[in-house]
C-alpha positions as CSV (number, residue, x, y, z in Angstrom):
1,X,40.3,-2.7,-35.4
2,X,42.1,-6.0,-36.1
3,X,39.6,-6.9,-38.8
4,X,40.2,-3.5,-40.4
5,X,44.0,-4.1,-40.3
6,X,43.5,-7.5,-41.8
7,X,41.4,-6.0,-44.7
8,X,44.2,-3.4,-45.2
9,X,46.9,-6.1,-45.4
10,X,44.7,-8.2,-47.8
11,X,44.3,-5.1,-50.0
12,X,48.0,-4.4,-50.1
13,X,48.8,-8.0,-50.8
14,X,46.3,-8.1,-53.7
15,X,47.8,-4.8,-55.1
16,X,51.3,-6.2,-54.9
17,X,50.3,-9.4,-56.7
18,X,48.6,-7.3,-59.5
19,X,51.8,-5.2,-59.8
20,X,54.0,-8.3,-59.9
21,X,51.8,-9.9,-62.6
22,X,51.9,-6.6,-64.6
23,X,55.7,-6.4,-64.4
24,X,56.1,-10.0,-65.4
25,X,53.8,-9.5,-68.4
26,X,55.8,-6.4,-69.3
27,X,59.1,-8.3,-69.1
28,X,57.6,-11.1,-71.1
29,X,56.4,-8.7,-73.8
30,X,59.8,-7.0,-73.9
31,X,61.5,-10.4,-74.2
32,X,59.2,-11.5,-77.0
33,X,59.9,-8.1,-78.8
34,X,63.6,-8.6,-78.5
35,X,63.3,-12.2,-79.7
36,X,61.2,-11.0,-82.7
37,X,63.7,-8.3,-83.4
38,X,66.6,-10.8,-83.3
39,X,64.6,-13.1,-85.6
40,X,63.9,-10.3,-88.0
41,X,67.6,-9.4,-88.0
42,X,68.5,-12.9,-88.7
43,X,65.9,-13.1,-91.5
44,X,67.1,-9.8,-92.9
45,X,70.6,-11.2,-93.0
46,X,69.3,-14.4,-94.7
47,X,67.3,-12.5,-97.4
48,X,70.2,-10.5,-98.9
49,X,72.3,-11.9,-101.9
50,X,75.1,-14.0,-100.9
51,X,78.4,-12.2,-100.9
52,X,80.8,-13.6,-103.4
53,X,83.6,-15.5,-101.9
54,X,86.7,-13.6,-101.5
55,X,89.2,-14.6,-104.0
56,X,92.7,-14.6,-103.3
57,X,94.3,-11.5,-104.8
58,X,96.0,-12.3,-108.0
59,X,96.9,-8.8,-108.5
60,X,100.4,-8.8,-109.5
61,X,102.7,-6.5,-108.0
62,X,102.9,-3.1,-109.5
63,X,105.3,-2.8,-112.1
64,X,106.0,0.6,-113.1
65,X,106.4,1.2,-116.8
66,X,104.9,-2.1,-117.8
67,X,102.1,-1.8,-120.3
68,X,101.1,-5.4,-120.1
69,X,99.4,-4.9,-116.6
70,X,96.2,-3.1,-117.9
71,X,93.9,-6.1,-118.1
72,X,94.2,-6.9,-114.3
73,X,93.1,-3.4,-113.2
74,X,89.7,-3.4,-115.1
75,X,88.7,-6.7,-113.4
76,X,89.2,-5.2,-109.9
77,X,87.0,-2.2,-110.8
78,X,84.1,-4.4,-111.9
79,X,84.3,-6.4,-108.7
80,X,84.1,-3.2,-106.6
81,X,81.1,-1.9,-108.5
82,X,79.3,-5.2,-108.0
83,X,80.1,-5.2,-104.3
84,X,78.8,-1.6,-104.0
85,X,75.5,-2.5,-105.8
86,X,74.9,-5.6,-103.6
87,X,75.6,-3.5,-100.5
88,X,73.1,-0.8,-101.6
89,X,70.5,-3.5,-102.3
90,X,71.1,-5.0,-98.9
91,X,71.0,-1.6,-97.3
92,X,67.6,-0.9,-98.9
93,X,66.3,-4.3,-97.8
94,X,67.5,-3.7,-94.3
95,X,66.1,-0.2,-94.3
96,X,62.7,-1.5,-95.4
97,X,62.8,-4.3,-92.8
98,X,63.8,-1.9,-90.1
99,X,61.0,0.6,-91.2
100,X,58.4,-2.2,-91.1
101,X,59.7,-3.4,-87.7
102,X,59.6,0.2,-86.4
103,X,56.0,0.6,-87.6
104,X,55.1,-2.8,-86.1
105,X,56.9,-1.8,-82.9
106,X,55.0,1.5,-82.9
107,X,51.7,-0.3,-83.3
108,X,52.5,-2.8,-80.7
109,X,53.7,0.0,-78.4
110,X,50.4,1.9,-79.0
111,X,48.5,-1.3,-78.3
112,X,50.5,-1.9,-75.2
113,X,50.0,1.7,-74.1
114,X,46.3,1.4,-74.7
115,X,46.1,-1.9,-72.9
116,X,48.2,-0.4,-70.1
117,X,46.0,2.6,-69.9
118,X,42.9,0.3,-69.9
119,X,44.5,-1.8,-67.2
120,X,45.4,1.3,-65.2
121,X,41.9,2.6,-65.7
122,X,40.5,-0.7,-64.5
123,X,43.0,-0.7,-61.7
124,X,42.0,2.8,-60.7
125,X,38.3,2.0,-61.0
126,X,38.8,-1.1,-58.9
127,X,40.9,0.8,-56.4
128,X,38.3,3.6,-56.3
129,X,35.5,1.1,-55.9
130,X,37.5,-0.6,-53.2
131,X,38.3,2.7,-51.6
132,X,34.6,3.6,-51.7
133,X,33.7,0.2,-50.3
134,X,36.4,0.7,-47.7
135,X,35.1,4.1,-46.8
136,X,31.5,2.9,-46.7
137,X,32.6,0.0,-44.6
138,X,34.6,2.3,-42.4
139,X,31.6,4.6,-42.1
140,X,29.4,1.6,-41.3
141,X,31.9,0.3,-38.8
142,X,32.2,3.8,-37.3
143,X,28.4,4.0,-37.0
144,X,28.3,0.6,-35.6
145,X,31.2,1.5,-33.3
146,X,29.3,4.6,-32.2
147,X,26.2,2.6,-31.7
148,X,28.1,0.0,-29.7
149,X,29.8,2.8,-27.7
150,X,26.4,4.3,-27.0
151,X,25.0,0.9,-26.1
152,X,28.1,0.2,-24.0
153,X,27.7,3.6,-22.3
154,X,24.0,3.0,-21.7
155,X,24.8,-0.5,-20.4
156,X,27.5,0.9,-18.2
157,X,25.2,3.6,-16.9
158,X,22.4,1.1,-16.4
159,X,24.8,-1.2,-14.6
160,X,26.0,1.6,-12.5
161,X,22.3,2.5,-11.8
162,X,21.6,-1.1,-10.9
163,X,24.6,-1.3,-8.7
164,X,23.6,2.0,-7.0
165,X,20.1,0.7,-6.5
166,X,21.3,-2.6,-5.3
167,X,23.6,-0.8,-2.8
168,X,20.8,1.4,-1.8
169,X,18.5,-1.6,-1.3
170,X,21.2,-3.4,0.7
171,X,21.8,-0.2,2.8
172,X,18.0,0.1,3.3
173,X,17.8,-3.6,4.2
174,X,20.6,-3.2,6.7
175,X,18.9,-0.1,8.1
176,X,15.6,-1.9,8.3
177,X,17.3,-4.9,10.0
178,X,18.9,-2.5,12.5
179,X,15.5,-0.9,13.1
180,X,13.8,-4.3,13.4
181,X,16.5,-5.4,15.8
182,X,16.1,-2.3,17.9
183,X,12.3,-2.7,17.9
184,X,12.7,-6.4,18.8
185,X,15.0,-5.3,21.6
186,X,12.4,-2.8,22.8
187,X,9.6,-5.4,22.5
188,X,11.7,-7.9,24.4
189,X,12.4,-5.3,27.2
190,X,8.7,-4.4,27.2
191,X,7.7,-8.1,27.5
192,X,10.2,-8.6,30.3
193,X,8.8,-5.5,32.1
194,X,5.3,-6.7,31.5
195,X,6.2,-10.1,32.9
196,X,7.7,-8.5,36.0
197,X,4.6,-6.3,36.3
198,X,2.4,-9.4,36.0
199,X,4.5,-11.2,38.7
200,X,4.1,-8.1,41.0
201,X,0.4,-8.0,40.1
202,X,0.0,-11.7,40.9
203,X,1.6,-11.2,44.3
204,X,-0.6,-8.1,44.9
205,X,-3.7,-10.1,43.9
206,X,-2.8,-12.9,46.2
207,X,-2.4,-10.4,49.0
208,X,-5.7,-8.8,48.2
209,X,-7.3,-12.3,48.0
210,X,-6.1,-13.0,51.5
211,X,-7.4,-9.7,52.7
212,X,-10.7,-10.4,50.9
213,X,-11.0,-13.8,52.7
214,X,-10.4,-12.1,56.0
215,X,-13.0,-9.5,55.2
216,X,-15.4,-12.2,54.2
217,X,-14.9,-14.0,57.5
218,X,-15.4,-10.7,59.3
219,X,-18.5,-10.1,57.2
220,X,-19.9,-13.5,58.1
221,X,-19.5,-12.7,61.8
222,X,-21.1,-9.3,61.2
223,X,-24.0,-10.9,59.4
224,X,-24.6,-13.2,62.3
225,X,-24.6,-10.2,64.7
226,X,-26.8,-8.3,62.2
227,X,-29.3,-11.1,62.1
228,X,-29.6,-11.1,65.8
229,X,-29.9,-7.3,65.7
230,X,-32.6,-7.4,63.0
231,X,-34.6,-9.9,65.1
232,X,-34.4,-7.6,68.0
233,X,-35.3,-4.6,65.8
234,X,-38.3,-6.6,64.5
235,X,-39.5,-7.2,68.0
236,X,-39.0,-3.5,68.8
237,X,-40.8,-2.5,65.6
238,X,-43.8,-4.7,66.5
239,X,-44.0,-2.9,69.7
240,X,-43.6,0.4,68.0
241,X,-46.3,-0.5,65.5
242,X,-48.7,-1.3,68.3
243,X,-48.0,2.1,69.8
244,X,-48.4,3.8,66.4
245,X,-51.8,2.1,65.9
246,X,-52.9,3.4,69.2
247,X,-51.7,6.9,68.3
248,X,-53.4,6.7,64.9
249,X,-56.7,5.8,66.6
250,X,-56.2,8.7,68.8
251,X,-55.6,11.1,65.9
252,X,-58.4,9.7,63.7
253,X,-60.4,13.0,64.0
254,X,-57.6,15.0,62.5
255,X,-58.1,16.0,58.8
256,X,-55.4,14.2,56.7
257,X,-55.4,11.5,54.1
258,X,-59.2,11.4,53.7
259,X,-59.3,14.9,52.4
260,X,-56.6,14.2,49.8
261,X,-58.5,11.1,48.7
262,X,-61.7,13.1,48.4
263,X,-59.9,15.7,46.3
264,X,-58.5,13.0,44.1
265,X,-62.0,11.5,43.8
266,X,-63.4,14.9,42.9
267,X,-60.7,15.4,40.2
268,X,-61.4,11.9,38.9
269,X,-65.1,12.7,38.6
270,X,-64.4,16.0,36.9
271,X,-62.1,14.3,34.4
272,X,-64.6,11.6,33.8
273,X,-67.4,14.2,33.2
274,X,-65.0,16.1,30.9
275,X,-64.2,12.9,28.9
276,X,-67.9,12.0,28.7
277,X,-68.8,15.5,27.5
278,X,-66.0,15.4,25.0
279,X,-67.2,12.1,23.7
280,X,-70.8,13.3,23.5
281,X,-69.8,16.5,21.8
282,X,-67.6,14.6,19.3
283,X,-70.4,12.1,18.6
284,X,-72.9,14.9,18.1
285,X,-70.5,16.8,15.8
286,X,-69.8,13.6,13.8
287,X,-73.6,12.9,13.5
288,X,-74.3,16.5,12.4
289,X,-71.5,16.5,9.9
290,X,-72.7,13.1,8.6
291,X,-76.2,14.4,8.2
292,X,-75.0,17.6,6.6
293,X,-73.0,15.6,4.1
294,X,-75.9,13.3,3.3
295,X,-78.2,16.3,2.9
296,X,-75.7,18.1,0.6
297,X,-75.2,14.9,-1.4
298,X,-79.0,14.3,-1.7
299,X,-79.6,17.9,-2.7
300,X,-77.0,17.9,-5.4
301,X,-77.6,14.4,-6.6
302,X,-80.5,15.5,-8.9
303,X,-78.4,18.3,-10.6
304,X,-75.3,16.3,-11.3
305,X,-74.6,13.0,-12.9
306,X,-75.5,10.0,-10.9
307,X,-72.7,8.6,-8.8
308,X,-72.1,6.0,-6.1
309,X,-73.1,7.9,-2.9
310,X,-72.6,4.8,-0.7
311,X,-69.0,4.4,-1.9
312,X,-68.1,8.0,-1.0
313,X,-69.8,7.5,2.4
314,X,-67.8,4.3,3.0
315,X,-64.6,6.1,2.1
316,X,-65.5,9.0,4.4
317,X,-66.4,6.6,7.1
318,X,-63.1,4.8,6.8
319,X,-61.2,8.2,6.9
320,X,-63.3,9.2,9.9
321,X,-62.7,5.8,11.6
322,X,-59.0,6.4,11.5
323,X,-59.4,9.7,13.2
324,X,-61.8,8.2,15.7
325,X,-59.2,5.5,16.5
326,X,-56.5,8.1,17.0
327,X,-58.8,10.1,19.3
328,X,-59.7,6.9,21.2
329,X,-56.1,6.0,21.5
330,X,-55.3,9.5,22.9
331,X,-58.2,9.1,25.4
332,X,-57.0,5.7,26.5
333,X,-53.5,7.1,26.9
334,X,-54.8,9.9,29.0
335,X,-56.8,7.4,31.1
336,X,-53.6,5.3,31.6
337,X,-51.6,8.3,32.6
338,X,-54.3,9.3,35.0
339,X,-54.3,5.9,36.5
340,X,-50.5,5.9,36.8
341,X,-50.6,9.3,38.5
342,X,-53.2,8.0,40.9
343,X,-51.0,5.0,41.8
344,X,-48.0,7.3,42.3
345,X,-50.0,9.7,44.4
346,X,-51.3,6.7,46.5
347,X,-47.7,5.3,46.9
348,X,-46.4,8.7,47.8
349,X,-49.1,9.3,50.4
350,X,-48.5,5.8,51.9
351,X,-44.7,6.5,52.0
352,X,-45.4,9.9,53.6
353,X,-47.6,8.3,56.2
354,X,-44.9,5.7,57.0
355,X,-42.0,8.1,57.1
356,X,-43.8,11.1,58.5
357,X,-43.7,12.0,62.2
358,X,-45.5,9.5,64.2
359,X,-45.5,7.0,61.3
360,X,-44.3,3.5,61.1
361,X,-40.6,4.2,60.7
362,X,-40.4,7.4,62.8
363,X,-41.2,6.7,66.5
364,X,-41.0,9.4,69.1
365,X,-37.8,8.1,70.7
366,X,-34.4,7.4,69.2
367,X,-31.5,5.3,70.6
368,X,-28.3,7.2,71.5
369,X,-25.5,7.3,69.0
370,X,-23.4,4.2,69.0
371,X,-26.1,2.0,70.7
372,X,-27.8,-0.8,68.8
373,X,-30.4,0.7,66.6
374,X,-29.1,4.3,67.1
375,X,-27.3,6.6,64.7
376,X,-23.7,5.7,63.9
377,X,-20.8,7.5,65.5
378,X,-18.8,10.1,63.5
379,X,-16.5,8.0,61.4
380,X,-12.9,8.9,61.4
381,X,-10.9,10.1,58.4
382,X,-10.8,7.5,55.6
383,X,-7.6,5.5,55.2
384,X,-5.3,6.7,52.5
385,X,-5.6,4.8,49.2
386,X,-2.8,2.3,48.5
387,X,0.0,3.6,46.4
388,X,0.1,1.9,43.1
389,X,3.4,1.4,41.3
390,X,4.0,4.1,38.7
391,X,3.7,2.9,35.1
392,X,6.9,3.1,33.2
393,X,6.9,5.0,29.9
394,X,6.4,2.9,26.7
395,X,9.6,4.1,24.9
396,X,13.0,4.0,26.6
397,X,16.5,3.0,25.9
398,X,17.3,-0.7,25.2
399,X,19.5,-2.3,27.8
400,X,21.4,-5.5,27.0
401,X,20.3,-8.1,29.4
402,X,22.7,-10.8,30.6
403,X,21.9,-14.5,30.2
404,X,22.7,-15.3,33.8
405,X,20.0,-17.1,35.6
406,X,17.8,-14.9,37.7
407,X,17.5,-15.6,41.3
408,X,13.9,-15.5,42.6
409,X,13.3,-12.4,44.6
410,X,12.4,-13.1,48.1
411,X,9.8,-10.6,49.2
412,X,8.9,-10.3,52.8
413,X,5.2,-10.8,53.3
414,X,3.7,-7.4,54.0
415,X,2.4,-7.2,57.5
416,X,-1.4,-7.4,57.6
417,X,-2.9,-4.1,58.6
418,X,-4.6,-4.3,61.9
419,X,-8.3,-4.9,61.4
420,X,-10.4,-2.1,62.5
421,X,-12.8,-2.9,65.3
422,X,-16.3,-3.3,64.1
423,X,-18.0,0.0,64.3
424,X,-21.5,0.5,65.6
425,X,-24.2,-0.9,63.4
426,X,-26.4,1.2,61.3
427,X,-29.7,2.4,62.5
428,X,-32.3,-0.4,62.1
429,X,-34.8,2.1,61.0
430,X,-32.4,3.4,58.3
431,X,-32.0,-0.1,57.1
432,X,-35.7,-0.7,56.9
433,X,-36.2,2.6,55.0
434,X,-34.4,1.2,52.0
435,X,-36.9,-1.7,51.5
436,X,-39.3,0.3,49.3
437,X,-36.5,2.0,47.4
438,X,-34.9,-1.0,45.9
439,X,-38.0,-3.3,45.7
440,X,-41.1,-1.1,44.7
441,X,-44.6,-2.3,44.2
442,X,-45.0,-3.6,40.7
443,X,-48.6,-2.4,40.6
444,X,-47.4,1.1,41.1
445,X,-44.8,1.3,38.3
446,X,-45.3,4.4,36.2
447,X,-46.1,4.2,32.5
448,X,-43.0,4.1,30.4
449,X,-42.6,7.0,27.9
450,X,-43.7,6.5,24.3
451,X,-40.2,7.4,23.0
452,X,-37.3,5.6,24.5
453,X,-34.2,7.7,25.0
454,X,-31.1,6.3,23.3
455,X,-27.8,7.1,24.9
456,X,-24.6,5.6,23.5
457,X,-22.0,5.4,26.3
458,X,-18.4,4.6,25.1
459,X,-16.5,1.9,26.8
460,X,-14.5,3.0,29.7
461,X,-11.8,0.4,29.2
462,X,-8.4,1.9,28.5
463,X,-7.0,1.1,25.0
464,X,-3.6,0.4,26.5
465,X,-0.2,1.7,25.5
466,X,-0.1,-0.2,22.2
467,X,-3.8,-0.1,21.3
468,X,-6.8,-2.3,22.4
469,X,-5.9,-5.6,23.9
470,X,-6.5,-8.8,22.0
471,X,-8.8,-11.5,23.5
472,X,-5.8,-13.8,24.1
473,X,-4.0,-11.2,26.1
474,X,-7.2,-10.4,28.1
475,X,-7.7,-14.1,28.7
476,X,-4.1,-14.6,29.8
477,X,-4.3,-11.5,32.1
478,X,-7.6,-12.7,33.6
479,X,-5.7,-15.7,35.1
480,X,-3.8,-13.5,37.4
């Protein structure tokens, strides 16, 4: 706006200067015209005949009635006529000069008017061009101003948007900081609770370790007593074995295990005969098919084009050999299964003989309940399981903890529960019965199946409140 005002002031100053110059030129022209007119008047006055000098009047006074005065009156008339003629000539000269001056003035005035009209036209054209330039400049400035206003508005809007986004980011950052602070507070509380729980667990583990040490000592004492008891049981079993041998000799005539063995032998012979017959039949069929194939080949060899019979026979033999290997593998598998069944049957029969009535582990007499070697007494109700501390929930309110030093909590040592008196030992015969269950005969192990069962069992470990534990946490926790 200031530049536009400056341009307006410059334009007005230029117009005033042009007007001043025009007025000065007009005044100068008028002055020159007046000077020329004065010079012309002076020249006109100098061109006319000089007026005769005025003579003093010698006219005598009028004398009435005097005839002698006639000569003086004629001379005065001649002078008056000459004066009138000179005046007319001067008037004509002045008139012609004035007429020429008027014509010259008219021409100059027309020239001045034409020049003035031309100057006014130039002035109007210059003013119109300047006005058009001004209007164009104004329009350009208005457009530039509109563009600048739009850019300023866009910049203002962009700045407002940036400020809004910055405020939103700051607000979000503050909210995130508050959230992180609250989460850190929760984590700090959880860590403190975990530390307290670890301390409690450490104390509990120490108590359990002391209890375990006591149980180990008690177990050592029991093992010593058990060894003495086993030695006594061994002696008793030697005596029982001797009595059982005598009873077995007495009952030798009774049908028993021999018949079972004979039946197994008979079944074995039948299976062997069946396998032999199957093998002979298969061999006979193979021989017959081979001969039929050779005969068919020989009979048709004369009618058809010659070909390599031996190559076809070799290929047929190879294909037949694979089938033979499969059949032999199946036969071997059946033989192994039969052998395993025989071993299992023998093991079951021997176990039945040992555990049956009158066998090695079942004598005719039994010690009374509660006595060494007798059945155990009726155990009392099992002790209630120890109450574990209830786990606190994972999410709870954050409590501001004071920085005051904590005093170590003094926990009274829990009184050791009274050890139960050692109950009566297990039956020695029951203990001996478990020998064959956990250590079987390796020669009697059944054949493993051809297809192994695949069973994927997921891990039973708890993932924890915040997911699976890291190895570092597990290692740290294992110290307690």
